[in-house]
C-alpha positions as CSV (number, residue, x, y, z in Angstrom):
1,M,261.6,36.4,-46.7
2,T,260.8,37.7,-43.3
3,S,263.3,39.9,-41.6
4,V,265.4,39.0,-38.5
5,K,263.1,41.4,-36.4
6,E,260.0,39.8,-37.7
7,Q,261.3,36.4,-37.0
8,E,262.2,37.3,-33.4
9,A,258.6,38.8,-33.1
10,I,257.0,35.6,-34.1
11,R,259.3,33.5,-31.8
12,K,258.3,35.7,-29.0
13,L,254.6,35.3,-29.8
14,M,255.0,31.4,-30.1
15,A,256.7,31.4,-26.8
16,F,253.8,33.4,-25.2
17,L,251.2,31.0,-26.6
18,R,253.1,28.0,-25.4
19,E,253.4,29.4,-21.9
20,W,249.6,30.0,-22.1
21,D,248.9,26.5,-23.4
22,S,251.1,24.9,-20.7
23,A,250.0,27.2,-17.7
24,H,247.5,26.1,-15.0
25,K,245.0,28.4,-13.4
26,V,247.3,30.5,-11.3
27,A,249.7,31.2,-14.1
28,R,247.0,32.0,-16.6
29,S,245.4,34.4,-14.0
30,R,249.0,36.2,-13.9
31,I,248.9,36.3,-17.8
32,L,245.5,37.8,-17.8
33,D,246.6,40.4,-15.2
34,N,249.5,41.4,-17.3
35,F,247.5,41.5,-20.5
36,I,244.9,43.6,-19.2
37,R,247.3,46.1,-17.5
38,S,249.3,46.4,-20.8
39,N,246.6,46.3,-23.3
40,D,243.3,48.0,-22.0
41,G,242.1,50.6,-24.5
42,K,244.2,49.6,-27.4
43,T,243.1,49.7,-31.0
44,E,243.3,46.6,-33.4
45,P,246.5,47.9,-35.2
46,E,248.0,48.2,-31.6
47,L,246.9,44.7,-30.5
48,E,248.3,43.3,-34.0
49,L,251.6,45.0,-33.4
50,E,251.6,43.7,-29.7
51,F,251.0,39.9,-30.9
52,S,252.9,40.1,-34.2
53,Q,249.9,40.1,-36.3
54,G,248.7,36.9,-34.4
55,S,246.4,38.5,-31.8
56,S,243.5,36.3,-33.1
57,L,245.4,33.4,-31.9
58,F,245.4,34.6,-28.3
59,L,241.6,35.6,-28.7
60,A,241.0,32.0,-29.8
61,R,242.5,30.6,-26.8
62,L,240.7,33.0,-24.5
63,T,237.3,32.0,-26.0
64,A,238.2,28.4,-25.8
65,W,238.9,28.6,-22.1
66,L,235.8,30.6,-21.6
67,R,233.6,28.0,-23.3
68,M,235.2,25.3,-21.1
69,T,235.3,27.0,-17.9
70,Y,232.6,29.6,-17.7
71,M,230.2,27.4,-15.5
72,Y,232.9,27.0,-12.8
73,S,234.0,30.7,-12.5
74,T,237.5,30.0,-13.3
75,C,239.1,33.5,-13.5
76,L,235.9,34.5,-15.2
77,N,236.0,38.2,-14.5
78,K,239.6,38.6,-15.8
79,L,238.8,36.4,-18.7
80,L,235.7,38.4,-19.8
81,K,237.7,41.7,-19.3
82,S,240.5,40.3,-21.6
83,I,237.9,39.5,-24.2
84,G,236.4,42.9,-23.7
85,I,239.8,44.4,-24.7
86,F,239.5,42.7,-28.2
87,L,235.8,43.4,-28.6
88,S,236.2,47.2,-27.6
89,A,239.3,47.7,-29.9
90,A,238.7,50.4,-32.4
91,S,238.7,48.8,-36.0
92,G,238.5,45.5,-34.4
93,H,235.3,44.2,-35.9
94,R,236.9,41.0,-36.9
95,Y,237.4,40.2,-33.2
96,L,233.8,40.5,-32.7
97,I,233.1,38.0,-35.7
98,E,235.6,35.6,-34.2
99,F,234.1,35.8,-30.7
100,L,230.4,35.3,-32.1
101,E,231.6,32.3,-34.4
102,I,232.3,30.3,-31.2
103,G,228.8,31.1,-29.6
104,G,229.9,33.9,-27.6
105,V,226.5,35.5,-27.2
106,S,225.0,32.4,-25.9
107,I,227.8,31.9,-23.4
108,L,227.5,35.4,-22.1
109,L,223.7,35.1,-21.6
110,E,224.1,31.6,-19.9
111,I,226.4,33.3,-17.3
112,L,223.7,35.6,-16.3
113,G,221.4,32.6,-15.5
114,L,223.9,30.8,-13.4
115,N,223.0,31.5,-9.6
116,H,226.4,30.4,-8.2
117,L,228.4,32.9,-10.3
118,K,229.4,36.3,-8.8
119,E,227.5,39.6,-9.6
120,E,230.8,41.0,-10.8
121,D,231.2,38.5,-13.2
122,K,227.6,38.8,-14.6
123,R,228.0,42.6,-14.9
124,E,231.1,42.0,-17.0
125,S,229.2,39.7,-19.1
126,V,226.4,42.5,-19.6
127,K,229.2,44.9,-20.6
128,L,230.4,42.4,-23.4
129,L,226.7,42.1,-24.5
130,Q,226.6,45.8,-24.8
131,L,229.7,45.8,-26.9
132,V,227.9,43.2,-29.3
133,A,224.7,45.4,-29.4
134,D,226.6,48.5,-30.2
135,A,227.9,46.8,-33.4
136,G,224.5,47.3,-35.1
137,R,221.0,46.1,-35.7
138,K,221.9,42.5,-36.8
139,Y,223.9,42.0,-33.6
140,K,221.0,43.2,-31.4
141,E,218.7,40.9,-33.2
142,L,221.2,38.0,-32.5
143,I,221.1,38.8,-28.7
144,C,217.3,38.8,-29.0
145,E,217.1,35.5,-30.9
146,S,219.3,33.9,-28.4
147,Y,216.5,34.5,-25.7
148,G,218.7,37.5,-24.6
149,V,215.6,39.7,-23.4
150,R,214.5,36.9,-21.0
151,Y,217.9,36.4,-19.6
152,L,218.4,40.2,-19.1
153,A,215.0,40.7,-17.6
154,E,215.5,38.0,-15.1
155,F,218.9,39.1,-14.2
156,L,217.6,42.8,-13.8
157,A,214.8,41.5,-11.5
158,A,217.1,39.3,-9.3
159,S,220.3,41.3,-9.2
160,N,221.7,42.7,-5.9
161,S,224.0,45.0,-7.5
162,A,222.6,48.6,-8.4
163,E,225.5,49.1,-10.9
164,A,224.8,45.8,-12.8
165,Q,221.3,46.7,-12.9
166,E,221.9,50.1,-14.5
167,D,224.2,48.3,-17.0
168,V,221.2,45.9,-18.0
169,Q,219.0,49.0,-18.3
170,V,221.2,50.6,-20.7
171,L,221.4,47.3,-22.6
172,M,217.8,46.7,-22.8
173,D,217.2,50.4,-23.8
174,S,219.9,49.9,-26.6
175,L,218.0,46.6,-27.7
176,G,214.9,48.6,-27.9
177,R,216.2,51.3,-30.3
178,G,216.9,50.4,-33.8
179,N,215.7,47.0,-33.5
180,P,212.0,47.0,-35.0
181,K,211.9,43.2,-35.2
182,Y,212.3,42.7,-31.5
183,Q,211.2,46.0,-30.0
184,S,207.9,44.6,-28.8
185,Q,209.8,41.6,-27.2
186,V,212.1,44.0,-25.3
187,Y,209.0,46.0,-24.2
188,K,207.2,43.1,-22.8
189,G,210.5,41.9,-21.1
190,L,210.5,45.0,-19.2
191,V,206.8,44.6,-18.1
192,A,207.7,41.3,-16.9
193,V,210.2,42.9,-14.5
194,L,207.7,45.1,-12.8
195,P,206.1,42.6,-10.4
196,C,209.7,41.7,-9.0
197,A,210.7,42.3,-5.5
198,S,213.5,44.8,-6.3
199,P,212.6,48.5,-6.2
200,R,215.6,49.6,-8.2
201,A,214.7,47.1,-11.0
202,Q,211.1,48.2,-11.0
203,Q,212.4,51.9,-11.1
204,L,214.6,51.2,-14.1
205,A,212.1,49.1,-15.9
206,L,209.5,51.9,-15.6
207,Q,211.9,54.5,-16.8
208,T,212.9,52.5,-20.0
209,L,209.3,51.6,-20.7
210,Q,208.4,55.3,-20.6
211,V,211.5,56.1,-23.1
212,M,210.3,53.3,-25.4
213,Q,206.5,54.2,-25.4
214,D,206.7,56.8,-28.1
215,T,208.5,54.4,-30.5
216,V,206.5,51.3,-29.6
217,G,203.1,52.8,-30.5
218,E,200.1,51.1,-28.7
219,A,200.9,49.5,-25.4
220,P,199.9,45.9,-24.9
221,S,197.0,45.2,-22.6
222,V,199.1,43.0,-20.5
223,L,201.0,46.2,-19.3
224,V,197.7,47.5,-17.2
225,E,198.0,45.1,-14.3
226,P,201.8,45.2,-13.6
227,V,201.9,49.0,-13.8
228,L,198.9,49.4,-11.5
229,G,200.5,46.8,-9.3
230,V,203.8,48.8,-8.7
231,L,201.6,51.5,-7.0
232,C,201.8,49.4,-3.9
233,S,205.3,50.0,-3.6
234,A,206.6,51.8,-0.5
235,H,209.5,53.3,-2.5
236,L,208.6,56.9,-3.7
237,E,211.0,56.8,-6.5
238,V,209.0,53.7,-8.0
239,Q,205.7,55.4,-7.6
240,Y,207.1,58.5,-9.3
241,E,208.2,56.5,-12.4
242,A,204.9,54.8,-12.4
243,I,203.2,58.0,-12.5
244,Q,205.2,59.3,-15.2
245,L,204.5,56.2,-17.3
246,L,200.8,56.3,-16.6
247,K,200.8,60.0,-17.8
248,A,202.4,58.8,-21.1
249,L,199.8,56.0,-21.4
250,M,196.9,58.4,-21.4
251,A,197.4,58.9,-25.1
252,H,197.0,55.2,-25.9
253,E,194.3,52.6,-26.2
254,V,195.0,51.2,-22.6
255,R,193.7,54.5,-21.2
256,P,190.2,53.4,-20.3
257,A,191.5,50.0,-18.5
258,L,194.0,52.2,-16.7
259,L,191.5,54.7,-15.4
260,K,189.0,51.9,-14.6
261,G,191.8,50.1,-12.6
262,L,192.9,53.4,-10.7
263,V,189.4,54.0,-9.6
264,A,189.0,50.4,-8.4
265,L,192.1,50.7,-6.3
266,L,190.4,53.4,-4.3
267,T,187.9,50.9,-2.7
268,P,189.9,47.9,-1.4
269,P,188.0,45.1,0.4
270,R,187.0,46.1,3.8
271,K,186.9,44.0,6.9
272,K,190.6,43.1,6.8
273,T,193.0,43.8,9.6
274,F,196.5,44.7,9.5
275,T,198.8,41.7,9.4
276,F,202.6,41.5,10.1
277,C,205.0,38.6,9.5
278,D,206.6,37.0,12.6
279,E,209.9,38.8,11.9
280,T,208.2,42.1,12.8
281,A,207.0,41.1,16.2
282,K,210.7,40.1,17.1
283,D,212.1,43.2,15.3
284,P,210.1,46.1,14.6
285,T,213.1,47.4,12.2
286,A,212.4,44.4,9.9
287,L,208.8,45.5,9.1
288,R,207.6,43.6,6.0
289,L,204.5,45.1,4.5
290,R,201.6,42.7,4.1
291,E,198.0,43.1,3.1
292,P,196.1,45.2,3.7
293,I,199.0,47.7,4.3
294,L,200.1,47.2,0.6
295,M,196.5,47.9,-0.5
296,Y,196.3,51.1,1.6
297,I,199.6,52.2,0.0
298,Q,198.2,51.4,-3.5
299,Q,195.0,53.3,-2.7
300,A,196.9,56.3,-1.6
301,A,198.9,56.1,-4.8
302,A,196.0,55.8,-7.0
303,A,194.4,58.8,-5.4
304,K,197.4,60.7,-6.1
305,V,197.8,59.6,-9.7
306,I,194.0,60.4,-10.3
307,G,194.6,63.9,-9.1
308,V,197.6,64.2,-11.5
309,L,195.7,62.9,-14.6
310,A,192.6,65.0,-13.8
311,K,194.6,68.2,-13.6
312,E,196.4,67.6,-16.8
313,S,193.1,66.7,-18.8
314,V,189.6,67.7,-18.4
315,E,188.7,64.7,-20.7
316,A,190.4,62.2,-18.3
317,A,188.5,63.9,-15.5
318,E,185.2,63.4,-17.2
319,E,186.0,59.7,-17.8
320,L,187.1,59.3,-14.2
321,I,183.8,60.8,-13.0
322,Q,181.7,58.3,-15.1
323,L,183.7,55.5,-13.4
324,K,182.6,56.9,-10.0
325,V,185.8,58.4,-8.9
326,V,184.0,60.7,-6.5
327,H,182.6,57.9,-4.6
328,G,186.1,56.1,-4.4
329,L,187.9,59.3,-3.3
330,M,185.4,59.8,-0.5
331,V,186.0,56.2,0.7
332,A,189.7,56.9,0.6
333,V,189.3,60.0,2.7
334,G,187.5,58.0,5.4
335,N,190.3,55.5,5.7
336,L,191.4,56.3,9.3
337,D,193.9,53.5,9.1
338,H,196.2,55.4,6.3
339,V,196.7,59.0,6.6
340,A,198.2,59.1,3.0
341,S,195.1,57.8,1.6
342,Q,193.2,60.4,3.1
343,R,195.6,63.4,2.3
344,H,196.0,62.3,-1.3
345,A,192.2,61.6,-2.0
346,S,191.2,64.7,-0.2
347,I,193.6,66.8,-2.4
348,S,192.3,64.9,-5.7
349,L,188.7,65.3,-4.6
350,E,189.2,69.1,-4.3
351,C,190.4,69.2,-7.9
352,F,187.0,67.7,-9.0
353,V,185.0,69.9,-6.9
354,H,186.7,73.0,-8.1
355,T,186.4,71.7,-11.9
356,F,182.8,70.5,-11.9
357,P,180.0,72.4,-10.0
358,F,177.6,69.3,-10.0
359,V,180.5,67.4,-8.0
360,E,180.7,70.2,-5.6
361,E,176.9,69.8,-5.1
362,C,177.0,66.2,-4.6
363,V,180.1,66.3,-2.2
364,K,178.4,69.0,-0.1
365,K,175.2,67.1,0.1
366,A,177.1,64.0,1.3
367,L,179.4,65.8,3.8
368,G,177.0,68.1,5.1
369,H,177.4,71.9,5.5
370,T,179.9,72.0,8.4
371,L,182.2,69.2,7.2
372,F,182.1,70.4,3.7
373,Q,183.3,73.9,4.8
374,H,186.3,72.3,6.8
375,F,187.1,70.5,3.6
376,M,186.9,73.6,1.4
377,D,188.9,75.6,3.9
378,S,191.9,73.2,4.3
379,P,191.6,70.1,2.1
380,E,195.1,69.2,3.0
381,T,194.3,68.9,6.7
382,W,190.5,68.7,7.4
383,Y,190.6,65.0,7.7
384,T,192.8,65.1,10.7
385,K,189.9,66.5,12.7
386,M,187.4,63.9,11.5
387,D,185.8,61.5,14.1
388,P,185.1,57.9,13.5
389,V,181.4,58.4,13.0
390,Q,182.2,61.0,10.1
391,A,184.9,58.7,8.6
392,E,182.4,55.8,8.5
393,K,180.0,58.1,6.7
394,L,182.5,58.7,4.1
395,A,183.8,55.1,3.8
396,S,180.2,54.1,3.2
397,N,178.9,56.9,1.0
398,I,176.6,56.1,-1.8
399,V,177.4,59.2,-4.0
400,D,176.5,58.1,-7.7
401,I,176.7,60.8,-10.3
402,P,175.0,60.0,-13.6
403,K,177.4,59.1,-16.2
404,D,176.3,61.8,-18.8
405,M,176.5,64.5,-16.1
406,A,180.2,65.3,-16.4
407,R,180.1,65.8,-20.4
408,M,176.9,67.9,-20.0
409,Q,178.3,70.4,-17.3
410,S,182.0,70.4,-17.6
């Protein structure tokens, strides 16, 4: 027989559940506020004590209401936080199982795809998905099997909340670890984020790709174009992460394609003029970068990356020379429309000149004695004194080093 104290606790629980069942939105919102305030951080035994061993009855009501109302944002944030108290409770694995049995993962992922919902609600959904992933490999697989990578990648790319994007990065990183069956899917999902319009999303995706690279093994060929594409970003933090990833990729099979792509970026199509959108003419502060400005930013970044890679590896430098990098760098130095291209290309060109005597001879012959001396004396500033005729000479240079020369004389 139950004691009087236990009977009283049961009556209290049943009264609470009846109150919830009969309450409308405002009253339920108040109940959720009280629940969150009183139970945040509690363990499973503590929640059971609070609900007289009937905590699952309240969780079932929360999940049922979530299933019915998540599309309409009815107290969604409070509802997700309340469910999170159960899922994060120490020793509360059974709460997770109960939540998953009602299709909890699919609901959380669908929340991410609903454009009309608030960012804070979606962020709370990501936090719950993290709790699911933290439970182990089979739960990570469940998220991936439910098209979780696609939902998360799309939300990362579209979100306006830096905090939410960082939460997604943590979750994607988690899904990429200890999850061999879907590791490649996570990697490709991050690659798909790179062409998006959010610099923060690009930065976070590049960081996670770099972390994953050692465990993934060979990078897929689909990575080449998106990684080179982010070099047109005007945001230095994005370019920095792209450079770090490119350095890591030099040890993989995509290396030749990446080097070839970098050299190609040094010589964008000519005979194009700067174009600005209409908003720029009305408000100069609302500048939107368009072709060929983006190509010039990309040209400058490629010149910078090439110098970094050449300094780290003589083998990479040799391959770049065979791809006619010297010609490309001289073209970039002659780009009077973009000083950054001139600066980075000149610094990288100096690296090749100092490393390979035959490159020095070719560049000296192309520039002439006087201009070459200016270059050697001050590679970081000499281009500022270049006149249009000299610039055109560089931009239209026909330097062509035999492919075998680098290996013969390095």
